[in-house]
VOBA-1610 file (N, C-alpha, C; in pm, whole numbers, padded with zeros to 5 digits, always signed):
BEGIN
Met+06314-03351-20422Met+06190-03276-20450Met+06191-03148-20368Ser+06175-03034-20435Ser+06173-02908-20362Ser+06040-02889-20294Ser+06039-02804-20193Ser+05916-02783-20117Ser+05809-02715-20199Asn+05851-02646-20311Asn+05752-02574-20391Asn+05704-02656-20512Ala+05756-02778-20525Ala+05719-02857-20642Ala+05573-02900-20635Ala+05510-02907-20752Ala+05371-02952-20760Ala+05369-03093-20819Ile+05291-03181-20761Ile+05282-03318-20808Ile+05168-03331-20907Asp+05199-03365-21031Asp+05097-03376-21135Asp+05038-03517-21132Leu+04905-03526-21114Leu+04838-03655-21112Leu+04770-03678-21246Ser+04844-03665-21355Ser+04786-03681-21488Ser+04740-03825-21508Ile+04630-03840-21582Ile+04580-03972-21621Ile+04606-03987-21770Phe+04659-04099-21812Phe+04699-04117-21950Phe+04598-04203-22024Asp+04551-04153-22138Asp+04464-04228-22227Asp+04537-04246-22360Asn+04556-04371-22400Asn+04626-04401-22526Asn+04762-04332-22532Asp+04831-04332-22418Asp+04965-04275-22409Asp+04968-04124-22428Lys+04851-04058-22426Lys+04848-03913-22438Lys+04808-03854-22304Pro+04896-03771-22245Pro+04864-03717-22113Pro+04746-03620-22119Arg+04660-03629-22022Arg+04546-03539-22010Arg+04541-03489-21867Tyr+04552-03357-21848Tyr+04557-03299-21715Tyr+04427-03324-21639Glu+04437-03380-21519Glu+04319-03404-21435Glu+04324-03321-21309Gly+04437-03321-21241Gly+04448-03245-21117Gly+04586-03262-21057Arg+04613-03185-20954Arg+04744-03193-20891Arg+04735-03142-20747Ile+04840-03173-20672Ile+04858-03117-20539Ile+04963-03008-20552Ala+04930-02888-20510Ala+05021-02775-20528Ala+05039-02699-20397Arg+05142-02614-20397Arg+05165-02526-20282Arg+05176-02383-20332Lys+05097-02295-20273Lys+05096-02156-20315Lys+05212-02080-20250Ser+05260-01982-20323Ser+05368-01899-20271Ser+05324-01828-20144Gly+05408-01836-20043Gly+05380-01770-19917Gly+05295-01851-19822Ser+05262-01974-19859Ser+05180-02059-19774Ser+05250-02191-19748Arg+05233-02244-19629Arg+05292-02374-19595Arg+05196-02489-19626Lys+05072-02454-19665Lys+04969-02556-19685Lys+04971-02612-19827Leu+04925-02734-19840Leu+04907-02798-19969Leu+04765-02770-20020Tyr+04751-02759-20153Tyr+04623-02726-20212Tyr+04581-02831-20316Phe+04448-02857-20323Phe+04392-02933-20434Phe+04381-02836-20552Asp+04414-02883-20670Asp+04406-02799-20789Asp+04351-02885-20903Phe+04224-02865-20939Phe+04163-02944-21047Phe+04045-02866-21104Phe+03992-02913-21215Phe+03878-02848-21279Phe+03750-02929-21254Tyr+03641-02859-21230Tyr+03511-02922-21206Tyr+03403-02832-21265His+03323-02890-21353His+03218-02814-21422His+03278-02692-21496Gly+03399-02712-21551Gly+03461-02607-21628Gly+03521-02496-21545Val+03522-02515-21414Val+03575-02413-21323Val+03697-02468-21251Arg+03799-02388-21238Arg+03919-02433-21166Arg+03893-02429-21016Ile+03920-02539-20950Ile+03900-02551-20806Ile+04036-02550-20738Glu+04060-02453-20654Glu+04183-02446-20575Glu+04142-02436-20428Lys+04155-02546-20358Lys+04111-02551-20219Lys+04223-02607-20131Ser+04239-02546-20015Ser+04342-02592-19922Ser+04306-02730-19867Thr+04408-02814-19854Thr+04388-02945-19792Thr+04390-02933-19640Gly+04442-02820-19590Gly+04458-02804-19445Gly+04582-02872-19393Leu+04660-02931-19484Leu+04780-03006-19446Leu+04906-02926-19477Asp+05002-02929-19386Asp+05132-02867-19413Asp+05206-02949-19518Asp+05299-02884-19588Asp+05374-02949-19695Asp+05486-03036-19636Thr+05454-03164-19620Thr+05553-03264-19579Thr+05537-03385-19671Pro+05639-03469-19683Pro+05625-03587-19771Pro+05506-03675-19734Ala+05484-03695-19604Ala+05373-03779-19561Ala+05239-03716-19596Asn+05229-03585-19576Asn+05104-03516-19607Asn+05077-03510-19757Arg+05184-03502-19836Arg+05166-03503-19981Arg+05105-03637-20027Met+05154-03745-19969Met+05100-03876-20005Met+04953-03886-19965Lys+04923-03832-19847Lys+04784-03834-19800Lys+04695-03750-19891Ala+04741-03631-19928Ala+04664-03542-20014Ala+04644-03602-20153Glu+04750-03669-20204Glu+04738-03733-20335Glu+04628-03840-20334Ala+04625-03918-20227Ala+04524-04025-20217Ala+04383-03966-20215Ile+04367-03856-20141Ile+04236-03792-20134Ile+04197-03738-20271Leu+04292-03674-20339Leu+04261-03617-20470Leu+04224-03726-20570Arg+04292-03840-20564Arg+04256-03950-20655Arg+04111-03993-20634Lys+04069-03997-20508Lys+03930-04034-20479Lys+03834-03928-20532Ile+03870-03801-20515Ile+03786-03693-20565Ile+03771-03703-20717Leu+03882-03726-20786Leu+03879-03736-20932Leu+03803-03859-20978Ala+03812-03967-20900Ala+03736-04088-20936Ala+03586-04062-20922Met+03546-03994-20814Met+03404-03959-20796Met+03357-03865-20906Lys+03443-03773-20945Lys+03408-03682-21054Lys+03381-03761-21182Lys+03467-03857-21211Lys+03452-03938-21332Lys+03325-04023-21328Glu+03291-04075-21209Glu+03173-04161-21195Glu+03044-04081-21186Gly+03055-03951-21162Gly+02936-03869-21147Gly+02879-03872-21007Thr+02960-03907-20907Thr+02912-03917-20769Thr+02972-03811-20677Leu+03051-03720-20735Leu+03114-03617-20652Leu+03010-03519-20600Glu+03012-03494-20469Glu+02924-03396-20406Glu+03011-03283-20352Phe+03014-03174-20425Phe+03102-03062-20392Phe+03077-03010-20251Ala+02950-02997-20212Ala+02916-02941-20081Ala+02965-03029-19967Arg+02968-03159-19989Arg+03014-03250-19884Arg+03166-03251-19874Ile+03234-03243-19987Ile+03380-03245-19988Ile+03438-03112-19942Phe+03372-03002-19983Phe+03421-02868-19948Phe+03310-02788-19878Pro+03276-02826-19756Pro+03164-02760-19686Pro+03189-02613-19654Asn+03316-02571-19654Asn+03349-02432-19621Asn+03361-02342-19743Ala+03327-02397-19860Ala+03330-02314-19980Ala+03222-02207-19971Ser+03230-02109-20057Ser+03131-02000-20053Ser+02993-02053-20092Pro+02887-01992-20040Pro+02751-02034-20077Pro+02727-02032-20227Glu+02788-01935-20296Glu+02771-01925-20441Glu+02833-02047-20511Glu+02953-02087-20468Glu+03019-02205-20526Glu+02936-02330-20502Ile+02892-02348-20378Ile+02815-02467-20343Ile+02686-02472-20425Ala+02617-02359-20436Ala+02491-02356-20511Ala+02515-02389-20658Phe+02623-02336-20715Phe+02654-02357-20857Phe+02679-02505-20886His+02768-02568-20808His+02804-02707-20835His+02691-02803-20798Thr+02618-02775-20690Thr+02508-02863-20649Thr+02400-02866-20757Arg+02370-02752-20815Arg+02267-02746-20920Arg+02307-02832-21040Leu+02434-02828-21078Leu+02480-02908-21191Leu+02490-03056-21156Glu+02526-03086-21032Glu+02540-03226-20991Glu+02408-03300-20996Lys+02299-03231-20966Lys+02168-03296-20965Lys+02131-03350-21102Gly+02184-03289-21205Gly+02150-03334-21339Gly+02246-03435-21397Glu+02351-03469-21324Glu+02451-03560-21381Glu+02480-03680-21291Tyr+02401-03696-21186Tyr+02427-03806-21092Tyr+02408-03939-21163Ala+02516-04010-21189Ala+02507-04136-21262Ala+02620-04229-21223Pro+02618-04283-21103Pro+02725-04372-21059Pro+02721-04505-21133Thr+02835-04569-21145Thr+02841-04704-21199Thr+02811-04802-21086Pro+02782-04929-21117Pro+02758-05027-21011Pro+02875-05040-20915Lys+02997-05008-20964Lys+03115-05014-20877Lys+03135-04884-20799Gly+03058-04782-20835Gly+03082-04651-20776Gly+02994-04614-20659Ile+02903-04701-20618Ile+02816-04668-20506Ile+02785-04794-20427Thr+02788-04781-20296Thr+02758-04896-20210Thr+02608-04904-20185Phe+02565-05019-20141Phe+02424-05040-20108Phe+02380-04941-20000Gly+02466-04921-19900Gly+02433-04830-19791Gly+02420-04687-19837Glu+02511-04643-19925Glu+02505-04506-19976Glu+02375-04484-20054Tyr+02340-04581-20138Tyr+02219-04566-20218Tyr+02095-04559-20129Val+02088-04647-20028Val+01971-04649-19939Val+01955-04516-19868His+02064-04467-19808His+02055-04346-19725His+02042-04218-19806Lys+02112-04211-19920Lys+02115-04085-19995Lys+02010-04076-20104Arg+01966-04191-20155Arg+01871-04187-20267Arg+01738-04254-20233Trp+01743-04378-20184Trp+01621-04457-20172Trp+01531-04408-20058Tyr+01588-04391-19940Tyr+01506-04340-19828Tyr+01445-04203-19860Pro+01524-04105-19906Pro+01467-03971-19927Pro+01370-03961-20045Ser+01394-04036-20154Ser+01317-04012-20276Ser+01214-04120-20308Ile+01225-04238-20249Ile+01129-04346-20280Ile+01054-04389-20155Trp+01126-04438-20057Trp+01063-04486-19933Trp+00979-04377-19867Glu+01027-04255-19866Glu+00959-04144-19800Glu+00819-04122-19855His+00795-04162-19980His+00667-04135-20043His+00575-04257-20047Tyr+00612-04364-19978Tyr+00520-04476-19966Tyr+00395-04428-19891Pro+00276-04456-19942Pro+00155-04403-19877Pro+00119-04472-19746Gln+00154-04599-19733Gln+00116-04674-19614Gln+00227-04669-19509Glu+00195-04616-19391Glu+00294-04602-19286Glu+00343-04738-19238Thr+00252-04836-19232Thr+00294-04969-19186Thr+00392-05033-19283Lys+00373-05011-19413Lys+00467-05064-19513Lys+00602-04998-19497Lys+00603-04868-19472Lys+00728-04797-19451Lys+00803-04854-19331Gln+00730-04878-19223Gln+00793-04932-19102Gln+00848-05072-19127Asp+00770-05155-19197Asp+00814-05292-19226Asp+00943-05292-19310Phe+00945-05209-19415Phe+01061-05203-19501Phe+01184-05153-19425Lys+01167-05046-19349Lys+01282-04987-19280Lys+01338-05081-19175Ser+01251-05153-19103Ser+01301-05244-19000Ser+01382-05357-19062Val+01339-05410-19177Val+01414-05516-19245Val+01546-05462-19301Ile+01541-05344-19364Ile+01662-05287-19423Ile+01766-05256-19316Asp+01723-05192-19208Asp+01817-05152-19104Asp+01869-05271-19023Tyr+01784-05371-19000Tyr+01822-05482-18912Tyr+01894-05594-18987Trp+01850-05623-19111Trp+01906-05737-19183Trp+01996-05697-19300Leu+01953-05601-19381Leu+02023-05575-19507Leu+02147-05487-19493Leu+02133-05374-19426Leu+02247-05282-19416Leu+02368-05343-19343Pro+02349-05419-19233Pro+02467-05478-19169Pro+02545-05571-19261His+02476-05636-19354His+02545-05732-19442His+02593-05666-19572Phe+02506-05586-19635Phe+02537-05533-19768Phe+02580-05386-19768Gly+02572-05319-19653Gly+02594-05175-19647Gly+02721-05127-19713Glu+02833-05199-19695Glu+02962-05154-19750Glu+02993-05215-19886Met+02903-05295-19939Met+02925-05357-20070Met+02871-05269-20181Thr+02942-05264-20294Thr+02888-05196-20411Thr+02788-05290-20478Phe+02704-05235-20563Phe+02605-05317-20633Phe+02674-05418-20725Phe+02791-05383-20774Phe+02866-05475-20860Phe+02902-05602-20785His+02927-05591-20655His+02972-05706-20577His+02857-05783-20510Ile+02734-05737-20529Ile+02619-05812-20476Ile+02577-05912-20583Thr+02625-06033-20571Thr+02602-06138-20669Thr+02510-06246-20612Gly+02473-06339-20698Gly+02392-06452-20652Gly+02463-06531-20544Thr+02594-06546-20559Thr+02673-06618-20459Thr+02671-06545-20325Glu+02681-06412-20332Glu+02678-06332-20209Glu+02541-06342-20142Leu+02436-06347-20221Leu+02302-06361-20164Leu+02285-06498-20097Gln+02348-06599-20152Gln+02344-06731-20087Gln+02412-06725-19951Arg+02524-06654-19944Arg+02593-06638-19815Arg+02502-06564-19716Phe+02433-06464-19767Phe+02342-06387-19683Phe+02230-06475-19629Val+02171-06556-19716Val+02062-06645-19674Val+02107-06736-19561Ala+02232-06780-19566Ala+02285-06868-19462Ala+02291-06799-19326Thr+02291-06666-19324Thr+02297-06592-19197Thr+02160-06560-19140Leu+02054-06591-19214Leu+01919-06554-19171Leu+01869-06649-19063Arg+01912-06621-18942Arg+01875-06703-18826Arg+01825-06612-18713His+01747-06672-18626His+01699-06596-18511His+01819-06551-18428Arg+01821-06425-18390Arg+01935-06369-18318Arg+01916-06367-18167Lys+01794-06386-18122Lys+01767-06387-17978Lys+01641-06467-17951Gly+01615-06487-17822Gly+01496-06561-17784Gly+01521-06711-17781Pro+01416-06788-17755Pro+01431-06935-17744Pro+01475-07003-17873Lys+01453-06937-17988Lys+01491-06996-18117Lys+01626-06943-18168Ala+01701-06875-18082Ala+01829-06817-18124Ala+01917-06921-18192Gly+01968-06887-18310Gly+02054-06977-18385Gly+01980-07062-18487Gln+01849-07072-18475Gln+01771-07151-18570Gln+01739-07067-18694Pro+01729-07130-18812Pro+01697-07054-18934Pro+01561-06988-18924Leu+01549-06870-18983Leu+01418-06806-18992Leu+01329-06890-19083Ser+01200-06875-19068Ser+01107-06950-19152Ser+01125-06910-19298Arg+01083-06998-19386Arg+01094-06969-19530Arg+01018-06841-19563Ala+00898-06824-19505Ala+00818-06706-19535Ala+00890-06578-19494Thr+00956-06579-19379Thr+01029-06461-19332Thr+01149-06433-19422Gln+01220-06538-19462Gln+01334-06520-19552Gln+01291-06463-19687Val+01180-06514-19739Val+01128-06464-19867Val+01092-06317-19854Asn+01031-06278-19743Asn+00993-06138-19722Asn+01117-06047-19719Ile+01222-06089-19649Ile+01346-06012-19643Ile+01407-05997-19782Leu+01410-06105-19858Leu+01469-06102-19991Leu+01385-06019-20088Gln+01253-06019-20071Gln+01168-05937-20157Gln+01196-05788-20136Ile+01219-05750-20011Ile+01252-05610-19982Ile+01389-05575-20040Met+01484-05668-20027Met+01616-05648-20087Met+01602-05631-20238Arg+01519-05715-20299Arg+01501-05708-20444Arg+01435-05577-20486Thr+01344-05526-20405Thr+01278-05399-20436Thr+01381-05287-20445Val+01470-05279-20345Val+01573-05175-20346Val+01668-05196-20463Trp+01707-05320-20485Trp+01798-05354-20596Trp+01737-05309-20730Asn+01611-05346-20754Asn+01546-05312-20880Asn+01535-05161-20898Asp+01505-05089-20789Asp+01494-04943-20799Asp+01628-04881-20838Ala+01737-04932-20780Ala+01870-04879-20813Ala+01906-04908-20958Val+01882-05030-21002Val+01914-05069-21140Val+01832-04988-21238Glu+01703-04969-21207Glu+01616-04892-21296Glu+01658-04745-21300Glu+01688-04688-21183Glu+01723-04547-21176Glu+01849-04515-21255His+01949-04604-21245His+02078-04577-21308His+02098-04651-21440Arg+01993-04727-21482Arg+01996-04798-21610Arg+02118-04889-21622Trp+02144-04962-21515Trp+02256-05055-21515Trp+02218-05183-21588Met+02314-05242-21654Met+02297-05373-21716Met+02369-05474-21628Leu+02296-05533-21533Leu+02354-05627-21439Leu+02281-05760-21443Phe+02354-05867-21421Phe+02293-05999-21411Phe+02206-06003-21286Asp+02088-06060-21297Asp+01994-06067-21186Asp+02046-06167-21082Pro+02090-06121-20965Pro+02146-06213-20864Pro+02039-06296-20792Phe+01911-06263-20814Phe+01804-06333-20743Phe+01755-06456-20818Arg+01802-06473-20941Arg+01760-06590-21020Arg+01806-06719-20954Gly+01715-06810-20937Gly+01749-06941-20881Gly+01776-06941-20732Leu+01751-06827-20664Leu+01784-06819-20522Leu+01688-06900-20435Lys+01563-06915-20482Lys+01462-06984-20399Lys+01501-07128-20366Lys+01578-07190-20453Lys+01615-07330-20426Lys+01711-07341-20308His+01766-07228-20264His+01856-07229-20150His+01784-07194-20019Leu+01653-07171-20028Leu+01575-07140-19909Leu+01524-07267-19845Pro+01484-07260-19717Pro+01428-07379-19652Pro+01305-07429-19727Arg+01283-07557-19724Arg+01166-07613-19791Arg+01038-07572-19718Lys+00931-07564-19796Lys+00802-07532-19736Lys+00756-07647-19648Lys+00708-07611-19531Lys+00657-07714-19440Lys+00508-07731-19459Lys+00466-07855-19461Lys+00323-07881-19473Lys+00254-07843-19343Lys+00147-07767-19356Lys+00073-07724-19239Lys-00038-07824-19205Thr-00042-07862-19079Thr-00149-07947-19031Thr-00248-07859-18956Val-00367-07847-19010Val-00467-07760-18950Val-00551-07840-18851Glu-00552-07792-18728Glu-00634-07856-18625Glu-00760-07774-18605Val-00872-07841-18598Val-00999-07772-18582Val-01061-07809-18447Phe-01148-07719-18399Phe-01222-07747-18275Phe-01358-07808-18311Arg-01394-07910-18240Arg-01533-07955-18245Arg-01615-07856-18163Phe-01744-07853-18186Phe-01826-07754-18119Phe-01817-07764-17968Ser-01813-07886-17916Ser-01804-07903-17771Ser-01671-07851-17718Glu-01564-07866-17799Glu-01433-07815-17759Glu-01433-07662-17759Trp-01499-07605-17860Trp-01508-07460-17866Trp-01584-07405-17745Gln-01689-07472-17706Gln-01764-07431-17587Gln-01677-07438-17463Ala-01591-07540-17455Ala-01501-07553-17340Ala-01400-07439-17337Val-01351-07400-17456Val-01257-07289-17465Val-01325-07161-17416Met-01446-07135-17463Met-01519-07015-17422Met-01543-07013-17271Ala-01575-07129-17215Ala-01601-07136-17070Ala-01476-07107-16989Ala-01360-07145-17044Ala-01235-07126-16971Ala-01176-06986-16992Met-01224-06914-17093Met-01169-06783-17127Met-01217-06677-17027Glu-01132-06576-17008Glu-01172-06464-16922Glu-01303-06405-16975Pro-01401-06381-16889Pro-01531-06331-16933Pro-01522-06204-17017Phe-01427-06117-16987Phe-01414-05990-17060Phe-01394-06013-17209Tyr-01323-06120-17248Tyr-01286-06142-17387Tyr-01378-06237-17462Arg-01478-06295-17394Arg-01568-06388-17463Arg-01645-06322-17576Pro-01700-06200-17559Pro-01775-06139-17670Pro-01689-06119-17795Val-01568-06067-17779Val-01486-06041-17897Val-01442-06172-17962Ala-01416-06275-17883Ala-01379-06404-17941Ala-01494-06462-18021Arg-01616-06449-17970Arg-01733-06500-18041Arg-01755-06420-18170Leu-01737-06287-18162Leu-01758-06204-18281Leu-01658-06241-18391Met-01532-06258-18353Met-01430-06294-18453Met-01461-06431-18514Asn-01511-06521-18432Asn-01546-06654-18480Asn-01663-06650-18577Leu-01761-06565-18550Leu-01882-06559-18633Leu-01862-06479-18762Thr-01769-06385-18762Thr-01756-06293-18874Thr-01628-06305-18955Gly-01525-06364-18896Gly-01396-06369-18966Gly-01320-06237-18959Leu-01360-06147-18869Leu-01290-06020-18855Leu-01147-06040-18805Met-01056-05959-18857Met-00919-05959-18806Met-00910-05867-18687Ala-00808-05887-18606Ala-00791-05807-18485Ala-00780-05658-18518Ser-00712-05624-18628Ser-00697-05483-18665Ser-00831-05420-18701Glu-00923-05501-18756Glu-01056-05451-18789Glu-01143-05439-18664Val-01131-05536-18575Val-01204-05532-18448Val-01165-05407-18370Ala-01035-05376-18369Ala-00985-05263-18291Ala-01044-05130-18336Ala-01086-05120-18463Ala-01137-04994-18517Ala-01288-04981-18507Leu-01358-05083-18458Leu-01504-05078-18451Leu-01551-04974-18349Arg-01648-04896-18390Arg-01711-04796-18305Arg-01862-04813-18313Pro-01939-04750-18224Pro-02085-04760-18233Pro-02138-04720-18370Glu-02077-04620-18434Glu-02125-04576-18566Glu-02097-04678-18676Ser-02017-04783-18645Ser-01997-04891-18742Ser-02122-04975-18757Ile-02214-04962-18663Ile-02339-05038-18664Ile-02449-04949-18720Arg-02497-04982-18839Arg-02604-04901-18898Arg-02677-04978-19008Glu-02807-04954-19015Glu-02893-05009-19119Glu-02889-05160-19125Gly-02876-05223-19006Gly-02879-05368-19001Gly-02749-05436-19040Tyr-02641-05356-19057Tyr-02513-05414-19097Tyr-02401-05362-19006Leu-02296-05442-18998Leu-02172-05398-18934Leu-02079-05357-19046His-02045-05228-19053His-01965-05175-19163His-01816-05179-19127Ile-01740-05251-19207Ile-01595-05265-19185Ile-01526-05170-19281Glu-01478-05056-19228Glu-01423-04950-19312Glu-01286-04901-19268Arg-01245-04935-19146Arg-01119-04884-19093Arg-01044-04996-19021Ser-00918-04971-18992Ser-00838-05068-18917Ser-00740-04993-18828Val-00688-05062-18729Val-00587-05006-18641Val-00466-05099-18645Val-00355-05050-18695Val-00233-05129-18706Val-00122-05056-18632Arg-00063-05125-18535Arg+00045-05066-18454Arg+00002-04934-18391Gly-00121-04931-18345Gly-00171-04815-18275Gly-00216-04700-18362Val-00203-04715-18495Val-00241-04608-18587Val-00368-04647-18661Glu-00473-04567-18648Glu-00599-04595-18716Glu-00599-04529-18853Ser-00650-04602-18953Ser-00657-04546-19087Ser-00773-04610-19162Ala-00804-04551-19277Ala-00909-04604-19363Ala-00854-04709-19459Glu-00729-04747-19443Glu-00668-04847-19530Glu-00677-04984-19465Leu-00747-05075-19531Leu-00756-05212-19483Leu-00649-05295-19554Lys-00638-05422-19513Lys-00530-05505-19565Lys-00537-05517-19717Thr-00657-05536-19772Thr-00677-05538-19917Thr-00806-05464-19947Gln-00828-05435-20074Gln-00948-05363-20113Gln-01074-05445-20086Phe-01059-05576-20075Phe-01176-05661-20053Phe-01217-05669-19907Arg-01133-05614-19817Arg-01167-05622-19675Arg-01274-05519-19636Glu-01292-05415-19718Glu-01398-05318-19687Glu-01531-05381-19728Arg-01619-05400-19630Arg-01740-05477-19657Arg-01849-05447-19553Arg-01965-05506-19576Arg-02075-05500-19479Arg-02106-05641-19434Ile-02126-05658-19306Ile-02161-05789-19251Ile-02302-05779-19194Arg-02393-05861-19243Arg-02531-05858-19195Arg-02534-05895-19046Ile-02606-05819-18969Ile-02613-05843-18824Ile-02722-05946-18797Thr-02679-06066-18766Thr-02772-06174-18728Thr-02809-06157-18581Gly-02896-06245-18534Gly-02935-06239-18393Gly-02817-06257-18301Ala-02729-06355-18332Ala-02613-06383-18247Ala-02515-06266-18249Ile-02490-06211-18370Ile-02398-06098-18381Ile-02456-05975-18313Gly-02587-05956-18330Gly-02652-05841-18268Gly-02641-05843-18117Ala-02658-05961-18057Ala-02649-05973-17910Ala-02509-05935-17861Ile-02406-05977-17936Ile-02268-05944-17898Ile-02245-05793-17907Leu-02294-05731-18015Leu-02273-05588-18034Leu-02348-05505-17931Glu-02470-05548-17896Glu-02545-05477-17791Glu-02470-05481-17659Glu-02413-05596-17627Glu-02335-05611-17504Glu-02211-05522-17508Ala-02146-05515-17626Ala-02026-05433-17640Ala-02058-05284-17626Val-02167-05240-17686Val-02206-05100-17677Val-02235-05062-17532Ala-02305-05152-17461Ala-02341-05124-17321Ala-02217-05120-17231Ala-02119-05204-17261Ala-02001-05215-17174Ala-01891-05117-17212Ser-01898-05059-17333Ser-01791-04971-17381Ser-01778-04848-17293Lys-01654-04816-17257Lys-01626-04699-17174Lys-01557-04587-17253Gly-01540-04611-17381Gly-01475-04510-17465Gly-01540-04509-17601Glu-01464-04462-17702Glu-01520-04452-17837Glu-01510-04582-17915Arg-01432-04680-17864Arg-01418-04807-17934Arg-01502-04916-17867Leu-01554-05007-17949Leu-01639-05113-17895Leu-01558-05219-17822Phe-01437-05246-17869Phe-01357-05352-17810Phe-01215-05302-17782Thr-01165-05333-17665Thr-01028-05299-17626Thr-00972-05416-17547Met-00848-05405-17505Met-00794-05499-17409Met-00854-05465-17272Ala-00840-05555-17176Ala-00901-05536-17045Ala-00848-05411-16975Asp-00724-05370-17008Asp-00667-05251-16944Asp-00702-05122-17018Gly-00788-05133-17119Gly-00831-05015-17193Gly-00746-04983-17313Arg-00636-05055-17333Arg-00549-05028-17448Arg-00607-05086-17576Val-00546-05048-17689Val-00595-05092-17820Val-00592-05244-17829Phe-00698-05302-17886Phe-00705-05446-17905Phe-00610-05485-18018Thr-00523-05582-17992Thr-00430-05631-18096Thr-00426-05783-18094Ala-00395-05840-18209Ala-00387-05985-18220Ala-00277-06040-18130Glu-00163-05970-18126Glu-00049-06018-18047Glu-00084-06027-17898Lys-00147-05921-17847Lys-00183-05921-17704Lys-00291-06024-17675Phe-00391-06032-17762Phe-00499-06129-17741Phe-00444-06271-17744Arg-00359-06301-17840Arg-00303-06436-17852Arg-00218-06471-17730Arg-00133-06375-17690Arg-00040-06403-17580Arg-00108-06405-17444Arg-00195-06308-17419Arg-00254-06293-17285Arg-00380-06375-17263Val-00450-06405-17374Val-00581-06471-17359Val-00585-06608-17424Trp-00560-06613-17555Trp-00580-06736-17629Trp-00488-06850-17582Lys-00358-06820-17570Lys-00268-06926-17526Lys-00299-06972-17384Gln-00342-06881-17300Gln-00379-06919-17163Gln-00495-07018-17166
//
C-alpha cells in the first residue's frame, strides 16, 4: 500500500457499491483526512493523525462510527468537529435538529437522559420537589445500572436483574432489600423516562415493565397501633414543652408538617385557619400535596388556645419552627422529639 493510497469504506447494498466515505491523504500533507458527504456537502476534515498503518486503522474505525451515526440520525457535527467554521457548524446543526431520529440500538439510556430528557422534559417540570425526586433516583439508581445500555437492550429480564440490586447501600439496613413502595417508585420513574423516549422517537418496542410487579417484594400487612387517651396524655407530659402546642395542633387538625411549617399569623382569619401554602425541603410555595389539601379549618376553642400561644411565642414570621429557629420538618420532629 502506497503512502498516498486512499482507503475506500464503501458500503454494499444488493451487491451494488455505494460511496459512503474514505480515509484520504492530501498532497503535501502527512496527515490523514476524513472524506465523506453530509447534508449534501462534502466534508474533508483532518484526523490529526500522521499517515501510518496503525493510524489508518484507527481513523477507519472512527469514520465507521461517524457514518453509523449519520445513518441513524444521531450525528452531531459540532461535537465531532468542534474546530469547524462557525458557518459550517450553524448549517449542519440547523439541519440536524430536524432529523434527530435514533433507533433503539442507536442511543443509550444515559445519552437520552443527559442530552434530551433533562434539557427538554425534566427542566420544565413545574414542581421543584418533583424535579429533585426524579433526578436523585435517576442519578443514584438508574444511570449507574442502565447508563451504558441502549434502549434495545433494556428488556424485562434486564429489569428483573435491576430489581435484584435494589438494596440499601449504607446504614443499619445495608444489604437488605428496599421496601416494595420504594422499588415501585424507582421503577415508575424509570418507566416515565422509557415512555418519553419511546413516544418521542415512535419506537415499536415490547413493554419490558409488563409482569414486573410479581418480581417485587410482597406487600406487608400494616399493624396500626393507636394511643388510648391516657397514653396520649402521658406522651404529651413527657414531650419537650416547646413542641407540645404543635403536637396538639397536628393531632386536632390532621395538618402535615409541611403545612404547619408554612403557617403565619395571617393564616388565621375570619374564625378559620387557612391552609394555603407548604414548605418542602426549605422551599415555600403555594403548591400543596394535592388540590384537596387547600382548605379552611374552623378554629375551635382548643385550636384557638394553641394558636394564641403560638402567636405570642413566635419570634419570626412563622408560627411554628424547630426549637433552634429552623424550619419545622417532619423528619426533624420525628427524630428529635417524637422518637425520644
